[in-house]
VEXVO-902260 format. One record per residue (C-alpha): x, y, z. Coordinates in Angstrom, 1 decimal, decimal comma, always signed. Layout:
residues N
{px->X	py->Y	pz->Z}
...
//
This chain:
residues 364
{px->-14,7	py->-3,9	pz->-11,9}
{px->-12,9	py->-0,7	pz->-11,1}
{px->-14,3	py->+2,4	pz->-12,9}
{px->-11,0	py->+3,1	pz->-14,7}
{px->-10,7	py->-0,5	pz->-15,8}
{px->-14,1	py->-0,2	pz->-17,3}
{px->-13,3	py->+3,1	pz->-18,9}
{px->-10,3	py->+1,9	pz->-20,9}
{px->-10,9	py->-0,3	pz->-23,9}
{px->-11,2	py->-4,1	pz->-23,4}
{px->-8,2	py->-4,6	pz->-25,6}
{px->-6,0	py->-2,2	pz->-23,5}
{px->-7,2	py->-3,8	pz->-20,2}
{px->-6,3	py->-7,3	pz->-21,6}
{px->-3,0	py->-6,0	pz->-22,8}
{px->-2,1	py->-4,6	pz->-19,4}
{px->-3,0	py->-7,9	pz->-17,7}
{px->-0,7	py->-9,7	pz->-20,2}
{px->+2,2	py->-7,3	pz->-19,5}
{px->+1,6	py->-7,8	pz->-15,8}
{px->+2,0	py->-11,6	pz->-16,2}
{px->+5,4	py->-11,4	pz->-18,0}
{px->+8,4	py->-12,9	pz->-16,2}
{px->+10,9	py->-10,3	pz->-14,8}
{px->+8,7	py->-7,4	pz->-15,7}
{px->+8,6	py->-5,4	pz->-12,4}
{px->+6,9	py->-2,1	pz->-11,8}
{px->+9,7	py->+0,1	pz->-13,2}
{px->+9,9	py->-1,9	pz->-16,5}
{px->+6,1	py->-1,9	pz->-16,8}
{px->+6,0	py->+1,9	pz->-16,5}
{px->+9,0	py->+2,2	pz->-18,9}
{px->+7,0	py->+0,3	pz->-21,5}
{px->+3,9	py->+2,4	pz->-21,1}
{px->+5,9	py->+5,6	pz->-21,3}
{px->+7,8	py->+4,4	pz->-24,4}
{px->+4,7	py->+3,1	pz->-26,3}
{px->+1,9	py->+5,2	pz->-24,8}
{px->-0,2	py->+2,0	pz->-24,3}
{px->+0,1	py->-1,6	pz->-23,3}
{px->-1,5	py->-2,6	pz->-26,6}
{px->+1,2	py->-0,8	pz->-28,6}
{px->+3,9	py->-2,3	pz->-26,4}
{px->+2,7	py->-5,8	pz->-27,0}
{px->+2,7	py->-5,1	pz->-30,8}
{px->+6,2	py->-3,5	pz->-30,9}
{px->+9,1	py->-5,6	pz->-32,3}
{px->+11,4	py->-7,4	pz->-30,0}
{px->+14,2	py->-5,1	pz->-31,0}
{px->+12,3	py->-2,2	pz->-29,5}
{px->+11,9	py->-4,0	pz->-26,2}
{px->+15,7	py->-4,8	pz->-26,2}
{px->+16,4	py->-1,1	pz->-26,8}
{px->+14,7	py->-0,4	pz->-23,5}
{px->+16,9	py->-2,8	pz->-21,7}
{px->+14,2	py->-5,4	pz->-21,1}
{px->+15,1	py->-9,1	pz->-20,7}
{px->+14,7	py->-11,3	pz->-23,8}
{px->+12,4	py->-13,6	pz->-21,8}
{px->+9,8	py->-10,7	pz->-21,5}
{px->+9,5	py->-10,2	pz->-25,3}
{px->+9,4	py->-13,9	pz->-26,0}
{px->+6,7	py->-14,6	pz->-23,4}
{px->+4,3	py->-11,9	pz->-24,4}
{px->+2,5	py->-14,0	pz->-27,0}
{px->+2,6	py->-17,3	pz->-25,1}
{px->-0,7	py->-19,2	pz->-24,4}
{px->+0,1	py->-19,2	pz->-20,7}
{px->+0,2	py->-15,3	pz->-20,5}
{px->-3,0	py->-15,1	pz->-22,5}
{px->-4,8	py->-17,6	pz->-20,3}
{px->-3,7	py->-15,8	pz->-17,2}
{px->-5,1	py->-12,5	pz->-18,5}
{px->-8,4	py->-14,2	pz->-19,5}
{px->-8,7	py->-15,7	pz->-16,0}
{px->-8,1	py->-12,2	pz->-14,4}
{px->-10,8	py->-10,7	pz->-16,6}
{px->-13,2	py->-13,4	pz->-15,5}
{px->-12,2	py->-12,7	pz->-11,8}
{px->-12,9	py->-9,0	pz->-12,3}
{px->-16,5	py->-9,7	pz->-13,3}
{px->-17,3	py->-11,0	pz->-9,9}
{px->-18,7	py->-8,8	pz->-7,1}
{px->-16,2	py->-6,9	pz->-4,9}
{px->-13,3	py->-7,6	pz->-7,3}
{px->-11,5	py->-4,6	pz->-8,6}
{px->-8,3	py->-3,7	pz->-10,4}
{px->-6,6	py->-0,4	pz->-9,6}
{px->-4,1	py->+1,0	pz->-12,1}
{px->-1,2	py->+3,3	pz->-11,2}
{px->-2,2	py->+6,0	pz->-13,7}
{px->-5,9	py->+6,1	pz->-12,7}
{px->-7,6	py->+8,6	pz->-10,4}
{px->-8,8	py->+5,6	pz->-8,2}
{px->-5,3	py->+4,5	pz->-7,4}
{px->-4,3	py->+5,1	pz->-3,7}
{px->-2,6	py->+8,5	pz->-3,6}
{px->+0,0	py->+7,7	pz->-1,0}
{px->+1,1	py->+4,6	pz->-2,8}
{px->+1,3	py->+6,5	pz->-6,1}
{px->+4,1	py->+8,5	pz->-4,5}
{px->+6,5	py->+5,5	pz->-4,6}
{px->+8,9	py->+5,3	pz->-7,5}
{px->+8,2	py->+1,5	pz->-7,7}
{px->+4,5	py->+1,8	pz->-7,1}
{px->+2,7	py->-1,4	pz->-8,4}
{px->+1,3	py->-0,7	pz->-11,8}
{px->-1,7	py->-3,0	pz->-11,1}
{px->-3,4	py->-3,7	pz->-7,8}
{px->-5,9	py->-6,5	pz->-7,4}
{px->-8,4	py->-5,7	pz->-4,7}
{px->-11,1	py->-7,9	pz->-3,1}
{px->-13,5	py->-6,0	pz->-0,9}
{px->-13,9	py->-2,2	pz->-0,5}
{px->-11,3	py->-0,6	pz->-2,7}
{px->-12,2	py->+2,9	pz->-1,7}
{px->-10,9	py->+2,2	pz->+1,8}
{px->-7,4	py->+2,4	pz->+0,5}
{px->-7,8	py->+6,2	pz->+0,4}
{px->-8,6	py->+6,4	pz->+4,1}
{px->-5,9	py->+7,2	pz->+6,7}
{px->-4,1	py->+4,0	pz->+7,5}
{px->-1,7	py->+2,8	pz->+10,1}
{px->+0,3	py->-0,3	pz->+9,7}
{px->+0,9	py->-2,8	pz->+12,5}
{px->+3,6	py->-5,5	pz->+11,9}
{px->+5,8	py->-7,8	pz->+13,8}
{px->+7,0	py->-11,3	pz->+14,4}
{px->+5,2	py->-14,4	pz->+13,1}
{px->+6,3	py->-16,2	pz->+16,3}
{px->+5,2	py->-13,5	pz->+18,7}
{px->+4,7	py->-14,1	pz->+22,4}
{px->+1,2	py->-14,1	pz->+24,0}
{px->+1,8	py->-10,6	pz->+25,5}
{px->+3,0	py->-9,4	pz->+22,1}
{px->-0,2	py->-10,7	pz->+20,4}
{px->-2,3	py->-9,1	pz->+23,1}
{px->-0,5	py->-5,8	pz->+22,7}
{px->-0,9	py->-5,8	pz->+18,9}
{px->-4,6	py->-6,6	pz->+19,2}
{px->-5,2	py->-3,9	pz->+21,8}
{px->-3,3	py->-1,2	pz->+19,8}
{px->-5,3	py->-2,2	pz->+16,7}
{px->-8,6	py->-1,9	pz->+18,6}
{px->-7,8	py->+1,5	pz->+19,9}
{px->-6,4	py->+2,9	pz->+16,6}
{px->-9,4	py->+1,5	pz->+14,7}
{px->-11,7	py->+3,2	pz->+17,2}
{px->-9,8	py->+6,4	pz->+16,6}
{px->-10,8	py->+6,2	pz->+13,0}
{px->-7,7	py->+4,7	pz->+11,4}
{px->-7,7	py->+1,7	pz->+9,0}
{px->-5,3	py->-1,0	pz->+10,3}
{px->-3,1	py->-2,3	pz->+7,6}
{px->-0,9	py->-5,4	pz->+7,8}
{px->+0,2	py->-8,5	pz->+5,9}
{px->-2,2	py->-11,3	pz->+7,0}
{px->+0,8	py->-13,3	pz->+8,3}
{px->+0,7	py->-15,5	pz->+11,5}
{px->+1,5	py->-13,7	pz->+14,7}
{px->+1,4	py->-10,0	pz->+15,0}
{px->-0,2	py->-9,4	pz->+11,6}
{px->-3,2	py->-11,6	pz->+12,3}
{px->-3,6	py->-10,1	pz->+15,8}
{px->-3,7	py->-6,6	pz->+14,3}
{px->-6,3	py->-7,5	pz->+11,8}
{px->-8,4	py->-9,2	pz->+14,4}
{px->-8,1	py->-6,3	pz->+16,8}
{px->-9,6	py->-4,0	pz->+14,2}
{px->-12,4	py->-6,4	pz->+13,4}
{px->-13,2	py->-6,8	pz->+17,2}
{px->-14,4	py->-3,2	pz->+17,3}
{px->-16,1	py->-3,2	pz->+13,9}
{px->-13,2	py->-1,3	pz->+12,5}
{px->-11,7	py->-1,5	pz->+9,0}
{px->-8,6	py->-3,4	pz->+8,1}
{px->-6,5	py->-3,9	pz->+4,9}
{px->-4,5	py->-7,1	pz->+4,3}
{px->-1,6	py->-6,8	pz->+1,8}
{px->-0,8	py->-10,3	pz->+0,5}
{px->+2,5	py->-11,8	pz->-0,6}
{px->+0,6	py->-14,2	pz->-2,8}
{px->-2,2	py->-13,9	pz->-5,4}
{px->-5,7	py->-13,2	pz->-4,1}
{px->-6,8	py->-16,7	pz->-5,1}
{px->-4,0	py->-18,2	pz->-3,0}
{px->-4,7	py->-17,0	pz->+0,6}
{px->-1,6	py->-17,7	pz->+2,7}
{px->-1,3	py->-18,9	pz->+5,3}
{px->-4,3	py->-21,3	pz->+4,8}
{px->-5,4	py->-21,0	pz->+8,4}
{px->-6,2	py->-17,3	pz->+7,8}
{px->-8,8	py->-18,1	pz->+5,2}
{px->-11,6	py->-17,3	pz->+7,7}
{px->-9,8	py->-14,1	pz->+8,8}
{px->-9,5	py->-13,0	pz->+5,2}
{px->-13,2	py->-13,6	pz->+4,6}
{px->-14,1	py->-11,6	pz->+7,7}
{px->-11,9	py->-8,7	pz->+6,6}
{px->-14,0	py->-8,4	pz->+3,4}
{px->-17,3	py->-9,0	pz->+5,2}
{px->-16,7	py->-6,1	pz->+7,6}
{px->-15,9	py->-3,6	pz->+4,9}
{px->-12,1	py->-4,0	pz->+4,6}
{px->-10,0	py->-5,2	pz->+1,7}
{px->-7,4	py->-7,8	pz->+0,5}
{px->-4,8	py->-6,4	pz->-1,8}
{px->-2,0	py->-7,9	pz->-4,0}
{px->+0,1	py->-6,8	pz->-6,9}
{px->+0,8	py->-10,4	pz->-7,8}
{px->-1,0	py->-12,5	pz->-10,4}
{px->-4,2	py->-14,1	pz->-8,9}
{px->-2,8	py->-17,6	pz->-8,6}
{px->+0,7	py->-16,7	pz->-7,6}
{px->+1,8	py->-19,2	pz->-4,8}
{px->+3,9	py->-18,3	pz->-1,7}
{px->+7,4	py->-17,4	pz->-2,9}
{px->+10,0	py->-16,1	pz->-0,4}
{px->+11,0	py->-13,2	pz->-2,6}
{px->+7,5	py->-11,8	pz->-2,8}
{px->+7,0	py->-11,1	pz->+0,9}
{px->+9,7	py->-8,4	pz->+1,2}
{px->+8,2	py->-6,8	pz->-2,0}
{px->+4,8	py->-6,6	pz->-0,5}
{px->+6,2	py->-4,8	pz->+2,6}
{px->+6,7	py->-1,7	pz->+0,5}
{px->+3,0	py->-1,7	pz->-0,2}
{px->+2,1	py->-2,0	pz->+3,5}
{px->+4,2	py->+1,0	pz->+4,4}
{px->+3,4	py->+2,9	pz->+1,2}
{px->-0,3	py->+2,8	pz->+1,9}
{px->+0,1	py->+4,0	pz->+5,5}
{px->+0,9	py->+7,2	pz->+7,4}
{px->+3,1	py->+5,3	pz->+9,8}
{px->+4,2	py->+1,8	pz->+10,8}
{px->+4,1	py->+0,4	pz->+14,3}
{px->+6,4	py->-2,6	pz->+15,0}
{px->+5,3	py->-4,9	pz->+17,9}
{px->+7,9	py->-7,5	pz->+18,7}
{px->+10,5	py->-8,4	pz->+16,0}
{px->+13,9	py->-10,1	pz->+16,0}
{px->+16,8	py->-8,3	pz->+14,3}
{px->+16,3	py->-10,6	pz->+11,2}
{px->+12,5	py->-10,1	pz->+11,0}
{px->+10,8	py->-9,0	pz->+7,8}
{px->+9,1	py->-6,4	pz->+9,9}
{px->+12,3	py->-4,4	pz->+10,1}
{px->+12,3	py->-4,4	pz->+6,3}
{px->+8,9	py->-2,8	pz->+6,4}
{px->+10,1	py->-0,3	pz->+9,0}
{px->+13,2	py->+0,6	pz->+6,8}
{px->+11,0	py->+1,1	pz->+3,8}
{px->+8,6	py->+3,2	pz->+5,8}
{px->+11,5	py->+5,5	pz->+6,8}
{px->+12,7	py->+5,7	pz->+3,2}
{px->+9,2	py->+6,6	pz->+2,1}
{px->+9,0	py->+9,5	pz->+4,6}
{px->+6,5	py->+7,6	pz->+6,9}
{px->+6,7	py->+7,6	pz->+10,7}
{px->+8,1	py->+4,5	pz->+12,4}
{px->+6,9	py->+3,5	pz->+15,9}
{px->+8,3	py->+0,7	pz->+18,0}
{px->+7,2	py->-0,9	pz->+21,3}
{px->+10,1	py->-1,7	pz->+23,6}
{px->+10,3	py->-4,9	pz->+25,6}
{px->+12,5	py->-6,8	pz->+28,1}
{px->+16,2	py->-7,0	pz->+27,3}
{px->+15,9	py->-10,7	pz->+28,0}
{px->+13,3	py->-11,3	pz->+25,3}
{px->+14,7	py->-12,0	pz->+21,8}
{px->+11,6	py->-10,6	pz->+20,2}
{px->+12,3	py->-7,2	pz->+21,6}
{px->+15,7	py->-6,8	pz->+20,0}
{px->+14,4	py->-5,7	pz->+16,6}
{px->+12,3	py->-3,0	pz->+18,2}
{px->+15,2	py->-1,8	pz->+20,3}
{px->+17,3	py->-1,5	pz->+17,2}
{px->+14,6	py->+0,6	pz->+15,5}
{px->+14,5	py->+2,9	pz->+18,5}
{px->+18,3	py->+3,3	pz->+18,4}
{px->+17,9	py->+4,1	pz->+14,7}
{px->+15,4	py->+6,9	pz->+15,4}
{px->+12,0	py->+5,2	pz->+15,6}
{px->+9,5	py->+6,7	pz->+18,1}
{px->+9,3	py->+4,7	pz->+21,3}
{px->+5,7	py->+3,9	pz->+22,0}
{px->+4,3	py->+3,0	pz->+25,4}
{px->+0,6	py->+3,8	pz->+24,7}
{px->-1,7	py->+4,5	pz->+21,8}
{px->-1,8	py->+8,1	pz->+22,8}
{px->+1,9	py->+8,4	pz->+21,8}
{px->+0,8	py->+7,7	pz->+18,2}
{px->-2,4	py->+9,7	pz->+18,3}
{px->-0,7	py->+12,8	pz->+19,8}
{px->+1,9	py->+12,9	pz->+17,0}
{px->-0,8	py->+12,5	pz->+14,3}
{px->-3,0	py->+15,1	pz->+15,9}
{px->-0,1	py->+17,5	pz->+15,9}
{px->+0,4	py->+17,1	pz->+12,1}
{px->-3,3	py->+17,6	pz->+11,5}
{px->-3,5	py->+20,7	pz->+13,7}
{px->-0,5	py->+22,1	pz->+11,8}
{px->-1,6	py->+21,2	pz->+8,3}
{px->-5,3	py->+20,9	pz->+8,0}
{px->-7,4	py->+24,0	pz->+7,4}
{px->-10,2	py->+24,6	pz->+9,9}
{px->-13,6	py->+23,8	pz->+8,2}
{px->-15,3	py->+26,7	pz->+10,0}
{px->-12,9	py->+29,2	pz->+8,3}
{px->-13,6	py->+28,8	pz->+4,6}
{px->-12,0	py->+32,2	pz->+3,8}
{px->-8,6	py->+30,9	pz->+4,8}
{px->-7,2	py->+28,7	pz->+2,0}
{px->-5,0	py->+25,8	pz->+2,8}
{px->-1,3	py->+26,8	pz->+2,1}
{px->-0,7	py->+23,6	pz->+0,2}
{px->-3,5	py->+24,5	pz->-2,2}
{px->-1,6	py->+27,7	pz->-3,2}
{px->+1,4	py->+25,6	pz->-4,2}
{px->-0,7	py->+23,1	pz->-6,1}
{px->-2,7	py->+25,7	pz->-8,0}
{px->+0,6	py->+27,1	pz->-9,2}
{px->+1,8	py->+23,7	pz->-10,6}
{px->+1,2	py->+20,0	pz->-10,0}
{px->+3,9	py->+18,6	pz->-7,6}
{px->+5,0	py->+15,4	pz->-5,9}
{px->+4,7	py->+15,0	pz->-2,1}
{px->+8,4	py->+15,4	pz->-1,8}
{px->+8,4	py->+18,6	pz->-3,8}
{px->+5,6	py->+20,0	pz->-1,6}
{px->+7,5	py->+19,1	pz->+1,6}
{px->+10,6	py->+21,1	pz->+0,3}
{px->+8,5	py->+24,0	pz->-0,9}
{px->+6,4	py->+24,3	pz->+2,3}
{px->+9,1	py->+23,5	pz->+4,8}
{px->+7,0	py->+20,8	pz->+6,4}
{px->+8,0	py->+17,2	pz->+7,1}
{px->+6,9	py->+14,8	pz->+4,5}
{px->+4,6	py->+12,8	pz->+6,9}
{px->+2,8	py->+16,1	pz->+7,7}
{px->+2,3	py->+16,8	pz->+4,0}
{px->+1,0	py->+13,3	pz->+3,4}
{px->-1,6	py->+13,7	pz->+6,2}
{px->-2,7	py->+17,0	pz->+4,9}
{px->-3,0	py->+15,8	pz->+1,3}
{px->-5,1	py->+12,8	pz->+2,5}
{px->-7,5	py->+15,2	pz->+4,2}
{px->-7,6	py->+17,6	pz->+1,3}
{px->-8,3	py->+14,7	pz->-1,1}
{px->-11,2	py->+13,4	pz->+1,1}
{px->-12,6	py->+17,0	pz->+0,9}
{px->-12,3	py->+16,9	pz->-2,9}
{px->-9,8	py->+19,8	pz->-3,0}
{px->-6,9	py->+17,9	pz->-4,5}
{px->-6,3	py->+14,8	pz->-6,7}
{px->-3,3	py->+12,6	pz->-7,4}
{px->-2,5	py->+11,7	pz->-11,0}
{px->+0,5	py->+9,5	pz->-11,8}
{px->+2,2	py->+10,3	pz->-8,5}
{px->+1,8	py->+14,1	pz->-8,8}
{px->-0,7	py->+16,2	pz->-6,8}
{px->-2,9	py->+18,9	pz->-8,3}
{px->-5,4	py->+21,3	pz->-6,9}
{px->-9,0	py->+21,2	pz->-8,0}
//
């Protein structure tokens, strides 16, 4: 069980799991309840009128004491007792710092595998479920090279490009993270059961914000895409039609200040049209892995202090020691692009010089 989950009281942990299982209670409403009542336990005990005053649907208040919600929370507590099962909470130090930057960051994340890998620099690779053989080969090759360069490869465990990206990282003993659009006890698609197990066995992680037994539902897959991009420094799209869900991930990445990369293809191939649209909209055209590595090296050279010069303090630390700030505020104050700031903060956090609490960064 995650250290923060173990640190809070059993009653509060169970209360958060019950809130998490309520219908129509998304991330923003969940956070609204915690901010209004200071704890999930207090929120569950509050009168229905207090919930209505916060603009919450009547079904939420009515369902909070139902046997089904209690049973779901009890099942989650039992799941957390098993090895390599963890729960990350949005207001805990263990929560992924980049993801905490999002306004709609998931209040709870179920993780199977190595949860600490979520703090490592990640690059997302996404694309069509019906990819061509060359597209699958390209995704797998890029994933291998990027994993060898030290990046965790993040994707959605779907058929096609997602599966090829995960496999590419595993081929070179790299690490990969799969963000599911189902609960962690409902691996989807079923044919990727073995792949999911391999991801955990090789030191990666499966992640979901959904209740453990949540089945495949169409509306949940676009929601999970914001987590894929939110965890990552950038998103690479390899083959996608104009209607592909991968373009949703790319759009979310751009809105979150992440870099978007796209691999072009033949004008006669329908799977290239989505990538061409992204390039027209400003995505970086990628022909080789070096196109991505060069951009990321540039940010690191610009923003990461040299370890052999301890007397020179990182400029972001001066801003953070003055007052805790969000990543967006740091970008404005420093004049750097937000992706450059996020890369620097990731490196500083790995060095133990900064921490993220509730979406705001502070210097240590």
